[in-house]
N, CA, C and O of each residue as an XYZ file, in Angstrom:
416
protein
N     -20.268    -22.606     15.700
C     -19.107    -22.975     14.858
C     -19.196    -22.138     13.612
O     -20.258    -22.048     12.996
N     -18.091    -21.518     13.229
C     -18.038    -20.739     12.010
C     -17.865    -21.637     10.777
O     -17.115    -22.613     10.766
N     -18.595    -21.245      9.766
C     -18.491    -21.954      8.455
C     -17.338    -21.415      7.670
O     -16.819    -20.339      7.968
N     -16.934    -22.148      6.676
C     -15.818    -21.658      5.755
C     -16.326    -20.339      5.114
O     -15.566    -19.375      5.026
N     -17.548    -20.289      4.685
C     -18.033    -19.062      4.007
C     -17.972    -17.863      4.986
O     -17.602    -16.758      4.589
N     -18.327    -18.084      6.227
C     -18.325    -17.016      7.183
C     -16.903    -16.496      7.407
O     -16.679    -15.289      7.487
N     -15.957    -17.415      7.507
C     -14.549    -17.018      7.672
C     -14.070    -16.212      6.492
O     -13.373    -15.213      6.669
N     -14.427    -16.623      5.291
C     -14.043    -15.875      4.018
C     -14.704    -14.516      3.977
O     -14.086    -13.532      3.570
N     -15.950    -14.454      4.394
C     -16.577    -13.125      4.464
C     -15.811    -12.167      5.448
O     -15.631    -10.978      5.185
N     -15.396    -12.742      6.545
C     -14.556    -11.970      7.502
C     -13.261    -11.507      6.882
O     -12.835    -10.365      7.059
N     -12.616    -12.455      6.119
C     -11.399    -12.100      5.389
C     -11.659    -10.981      4.385
O     -10.882    -10.033      4.272
N     -12.770    -11.113      3.660
C     -13.122    -10.101      2.687
C     -13.324     -8.734      3.343
O     -12.880     -7.720      2.803
N     -13.979     -8.697      4.481
C     -14.180     -7.416      5.214
C     -12.862     -6.901      5.714
O     -12.655     -5.687      5.705
N     -11.955     -7.747      6.151
C     -10.645     -7.307      6.612
C      -9.926     -6.601      5.467
O      -9.374     -5.519      5.669
N      -9.919     -7.179      4.289
C      -9.270     -6.636      3.139
C      -9.886     -5.290      2.792
O      -9.151     -4.333      2.547
N     -11.213     -5.184      2.764
C     -11.953     -4.008      2.446
C     -11.656     -2.917      3.537
O     -11.536     -1.734      3.219
N     -11.546     -3.331      4.769
C     -11.274     -2.387      5.844
C      -9.885     -1.795      5.686
O      -9.730     -0.587      5.864
N      -8.882     -2.570      5.366
C      -7.509     -2.103      5.074
C      -7.542     -1.113      3.891
O      -6.972     -0.023      3.924
N      -8.247     -1.570      2.850
C      -8.290     -0.791      1.657
C      -8.940      0.560      1.845
O      -8.469      1.563      1.307
N     -10.055      0.593      2.630
C     -10.701      1.842      2.957
C      -9.824      2.725      3.917
O      -9.781      3.951      3.813
N      -9.150      2.030      4.829
C      -8.375      2.774      5.789
C      -7.235      3.548      5.218
O      -6.742      4.491      5.837
N      -6.802      3.161      4.031
C      -5.691      3.952      3.377
C      -6.172      5.325      3.069
O      -5.380      6.264      3.154
N      -7.516      5.532      2.687
C      -8.003      6.805      2.379
C      -8.052      7.672      3.696
O      -7.797      8.875      3.651
N      -8.355      7.088      4.764
C      -8.424      7.775      6.050
C      -7.032      8.256      6.398
O      -6.882      9.411      6.796
N      -6.028      7.449      6.272
C      -4.639      7.800      6.579
C      -4.207      8.978      5.699
O      -3.626      9.944      6.193
N      -4.504      8.891      4.346
C      -4.127      9.893      3.435
C      -4.803     11.232      3.730
O      -4.187     12.293      3.636
N      -6.103     11.153      4.095
C      -6.878     12.379      4.379
C      -6.339     13.054      5.643
O      -6.182     14.275      5.662
N      -6.058     12.292      6.687
C      -5.521     12.869      7.891
C      -4.224     13.542      7.690
O      -4.003     14.636      8.208
N      -3.294     12.885      6.903
C      -1.998     13.465      6.713
C      -2.120     14.712      5.794
O      -1.390     15.683      5.994
N      -3.001     14.698      4.826
C      -3.238     15.881      3.954
C      -3.746     17.033      4.744
O      -3.313     18.167      4.538
N      -4.688     16.771      5.677
C      -5.254     17.820      6.539
C      -4.115     18.407      7.436
O      -4.012     19.622      7.608
N      -3.305     17.543      7.973
C      -2.194     17.959      8.849
C      -1.249     18.908      8.101
O      -0.786     19.892      8.678
N      -0.963     18.634      6.855
C      -0.021     19.402      6.083
C      -0.651     20.506      5.246
O       0.034     21.349      4.666
N      -1.942     20.474      5.204
C      -2.758     21.426      4.436
C      -2.389     21.394      2.950
O      -2.367     22.425      2.279
N      -2.115     20.253      2.480
C      -1.874     19.961      1.027
C      -2.019     18.470      0.802
O      -1.951     17.677      1.741
N      -2.210     18.115     -0.397
C      -2.432     16.680     -0.692
C      -1.109     15.945     -0.487
O      -0.071     16.306     -1.041
N      -1.197     14.891      0.341
C      -0.089     14.018      0.668
C      -0.452     12.555      0.488
O      -1.559     12.137      0.828
N       0.462     11.793     -0.037
C       0.228     10.289     -0.156
C       1.376      9.654      0.535
O       2.476      9.564     -0.011
N       1.118      9.181      1.814
C       2.197      8.576      2.585
C       2.508      7.185      2.113
O       1.694      6.540      1.453
N       3.657      6.738      2.445
C       4.099      5.385      2.097
C       3.099      4.326      2.610
O       2.846      3.323      1.943
N       2.549      4.567      3.783
C       1.604      3.607      4.382
C       0.402      3.430      3.476
O      -0.181      2.347      3.439
N      -0.003      4.514      2.709
C      -1.078      4.365      1.774
C      -0.866      3.293      0.837
O      -1.775      2.502      0.585
N       0.338      3.208      0.273
C       0.619      2.214     -0.752
C       0.735      0.767     -0.131
O       0.325     -0.214     -0.753
N       1.284      0.677      1.059
C       1.322     -0.648      1.757
C      -0.098     -1.143      2.112
O      -0.406     -2.323      1.946
N      -0.950     -0.232      2.600
C      -2.321     -0.579      2.950
C      -3.068     -0.905      1.651
O      -3.907     -1.806      1.656
N      -2.799     -0.218      0.552
C      -3.404     -0.550     -0.692
C      -3.057     -1.967     -1.144
O      -3.916     -2.760     -1.531
N      -1.720     -2.252     -1.074
C      -1.240     -3.561     -1.484
C      -1.798     -4.651     -0.646
O      -2.381     -5.585     -1.196
N      -1.661     -4.600      0.682
C      -2.168     -5.636      1.541
C      -3.668     -5.766      1.546
O      -4.210     -6.870      1.518
N      -4.330     -4.641      1.580
C      -5.801     -4.689      1.471
C      -6.286     -5.296      0.196
O      -7.235     -6.080      0.175
N      -5.600     -4.911     -0.912
C      -5.916     -5.443     -2.237
C      -5.661     -6.945     -2.351
O      -6.464     -7.679     -2.927
N      -4.530     -7.390     -1.794
C      -4.194     -8.822     -1.836
C      -5.123     -9.660     -0.949
O      -5.454    -10.790     -1.306
N      -5.515     -9.161      0.115
C      -6.522     -9.899      0.978
C      -7.831     -9.942      0.264
O      -8.481    -10.986      0.231
N      -8.245     -8.829     -0.315
C      -9.500     -8.788     -1.040
C      -9.410     -9.687     -2.295
O     -10.396    -10.324     -2.664
N      -8.258     -9.739     -2.935
C      -8.045    -10.638     -4.057
C      -8.196    -12.074     -3.655
O      -8.796    -12.858     -4.389
N      -7.651    -12.458     -2.470
C      -7.873    -13.783     -1.971
C      -9.333    -14.137     -1.779
O      -9.776    -15.239     -2.103
N     -10.052    -13.199     -1.257
C     -11.529    -13.398     -1.083
C     -12.190    -13.516     -2.488
O     -13.091    -14.339     -2.647
N     -11.790    -12.752     -3.473
C     -12.348    -12.801     -4.798
C     -12.014    -14.125     -5.476
O     -12.824    -14.666     -6.229
N     -10.836    -14.637     -5.209
C     -10.478    -15.934     -5.794
C     -11.335    -17.043     -5.120
O     -11.792    -17.963     -5.799
N     -11.547    -16.954     -3.802
C     -12.466    -17.916     -3.155
C     -13.819    -17.847     -3.775
O     -14.405    -18.892     -4.056
N     -14.358    -16.662     -4.008
C     -15.696    -16.475     -4.582
C     -15.694    -16.741     -6.131
O     -16.756    -16.828     -6.746
N     -14.527    -16.863     -6.715
C     -14.391    -17.106     -8.180
C     -15.128    -15.988     -8.965
O     -15.887    -16.281     -9.889
N     -14.910    -14.762     -8.606
C     -15.503    -13.600     -9.241
C     -14.445    -12.989    -10.185
O     -13.524    -12.310     -9.733
N     -14.590    -13.239    -11.494
C     -13.572    -12.781    -12.455
C     -13.410    -11.233    -12.470
O     -12.304    -10.718    -12.630
N     -14.517    -10.526    -12.303
C     -14.404     -9.053    -12.383
C     -13.634     -8.534    -11.186
O     -12.743     -7.700    -11.344
N     -13.951     -8.998    -10.012
C     -13.262     -8.655     -8.791
C     -11.791     -9.089     -8.840
O     -10.913     -8.339     -8.413
N     -11.526    -10.257     -9.340
C     -10.182    -10.821     -9.477
C      -9.342     -9.900    -10.372
O      -8.216     -9.553    -10.018
N      -9.884     -9.507    -11.521
C      -9.163     -8.683    -12.482
C      -8.866     -7.316    -11.836
O      -7.737     -6.831    -11.902
N      -9.865     -6.710    -11.223
C      -9.666     -5.453    -10.619
C      -8.629     -5.408     -9.520
O      -7.786     -4.512     -9.480
N      -8.696     -6.369     -8.640
C      -7.765     -6.431     -7.497
C      -6.352     -6.891     -7.999
O      -5.323     -6.411     -7.524
N      -6.352     -7.813     -8.951
C      -5.068     -8.299     -9.464
C      -4.270     -7.218    -10.137
O      -3.079     -7.039     -9.881
N      -4.979     -6.470    -11.040
C      -4.272     -5.369    -11.746
C      -3.895     -4.253    -10.802
O      -2.818     -3.671    -10.934
N      -4.761     -3.938     -9.844
C      -4.510     -2.933     -8.848
C      -3.190     -3.246     -8.077
O      -2.376     -2.358     -7.826
N      -3.022     -4.501     -7.725
C      -1.811     -4.922     -6.986
C      -0.565     -4.626     -7.741
O       0.446     -4.253     -7.145
N      -0.600     -4.777     -9.031
C       0.566     -4.466     -9.881
C       0.916     -3.005     -9.755
O       2.090     -2.656     -9.633
N      -0.089     -2.141     -9.782
C       0.147     -0.718     -9.654
C       0.705     -0.385     -8.295
O       1.609      0.447     -8.209
N       0.211     -0.994     -7.208
C       0.672     -0.717     -5.895
C       2.172     -1.144     -5.720
O       2.984     -0.428     -5.134
N       2.466     -2.299     -6.242
C       3.867     -2.831     -6.202
C       4.789     -1.853     -6.957
O       5.860     -1.495     -6.467
N       4.364     -1.437     -8.136
C       5.173     -0.558     -8.980
C       5.444      0.779     -8.210
O       6.571      1.272     -8.155
N       4.379      1.316     -7.638
C       4.608      2.574     -6.870
C       5.545      2.392     -5.714
O       6.379      3.264     -5.472
N       5.453      1.311     -4.990
C       6.407      1.013     -3.900
C       7.832      0.880     -4.414
O       8.791      1.324     -3.782
N       7.940      0.258     -5.574
C       9.313      0.100     -6.169
C       9.907      1.443     -6.515
O      11.078      1.705     -6.239
N       9.071      2.325     -7.143
C       9.552      3.664     -7.491
C       9.904      4.444     -6.256
O      10.925      5.132     -6.262
N       9.114      4.383     -5.179
C       9.367      5.118     -3.975
C      10.680      4.647     -3.337
O      11.521      5.459     -2.953
N      10.836      3.347     -3.233
C      12.040      2.785     -2.612
C      13.284      3.137     -3.467
O      14.334      3.446     -2.904
N      13.187      3.095     -4.787
C      14.266      3.443     -5.647
C      14.708      4.859     -5.442
O      15.902      5.136     -5.330
N      13.702      5.809     -5.390
C      13.973      7.183     -5.155
C      14.640      7.413     -3.782
O      15.576      8.204     -3.666
N      14.160      6.730     -2.777
C      14.725      6.871     -1.462
C      16.142      6.326     -1.395
O      16.975      6.900     -0.694
N      16.450      5.240     -2.097
C      17.773      4.699     -2.177
C      18.723      5.696     -2.898
O      19.854      5.897     -2.455
N      18.263      6.312     -4.000
C      19.074      7.265     -4.701
C      19.341      8.473     -3.780
O      20.470      8.959     -3.720
N      18.334      8.949     -3.080
C      18.477     10.136     -2.277
C      19.445      9.816     -1.112
O      20.222     10.696     -0.740
N      19.437      8.650     -0.541
C      20.309      8.288      0.511
C      21.747      8.125      0.055
O      22.685      8.430      0.791
N      21.909      7.637     -1.177
C      23.272      7.539     -1.791
C      23.855      8.851     -2.205
O      25.074      8.981     -2.314
N      23.003      9.848     -2.442
C      23.499     11.139     -2.826
C      23.955     12.005     -1.678
O      24.754     12.926     -1.845
N      23.406     11.677     -0.455
C      23.796     12.387      0.716
C      25.138     11.933      1.210
O      25.400     10.731      1.221
N      26.005     12.836      1.623
C      27.281     12.386      2.201
C      27.025     11.789      3.612
O      26.188     12.255      4.385
N      27.788     10.757      3.874
C      27.660     10.128      5.190
C      28.243     11.036      6.240
O      29.067     11.881      5.891
N      27.868     10.921      7.539
C      28.463     11.768      8.582
C      29.931     11.558      8.784
O      30.601     12.416      9.360
N      30.462     10.434      8.327
C      31.849     10.125      8.425
C      32.746     10.753      7.300
O      33.972     10.792      7.395
N      32.075     11.219      6.278
C      32.802     11.799      5.146
C      33.305     13.170      5.525
O      32.522     14.022      5.945
N      34.620     13.405      5.385
C      35.170     14.743      5.761
C      34.653     15.795      4.694
O      34.508     15.522      3.502
N      34.411     16.940      5.222
C      33.989     18.000      4.328
C      35.188     18.537      3.512
O      36.305     18.577      4.027
N      34.977     18.934      2.293
C      36.102     19.455      1.486
C      36.661     20.698      2.034
O      35.917     21.553      2.514
N      37.972     20.843      1.984
C      38.682     22.016      2.480
C      38.737     23.077      1.371
O      38.922     22.735      0.203
N      38.583     24.318      1.712
C      38.599     25.434      0.709
C      39.986     25.872      0.527
O      40.248     26.785     -0.255
């Protein structure tokens, strides 16, 4: 039978795994393009990995870990907001396929 502590350790490792996996995703994409790339999935993995790890830190009542993961989550959310805002602006700037082209 699993104890509560063992379950939380598993949750902590899950969060850390997601958090580490973001670097692997970023590295593979950068190698593929032969330049530094930060894919959207990097920020989502950062956020979800950080939030899961934050839950573990809250369970452990570790103020240093809580502060680090809590503040990091703010940064990840802000980056996602900026990316989605830029994507929305870019899609609004493009003419739709139904828009007739201007006549010369």
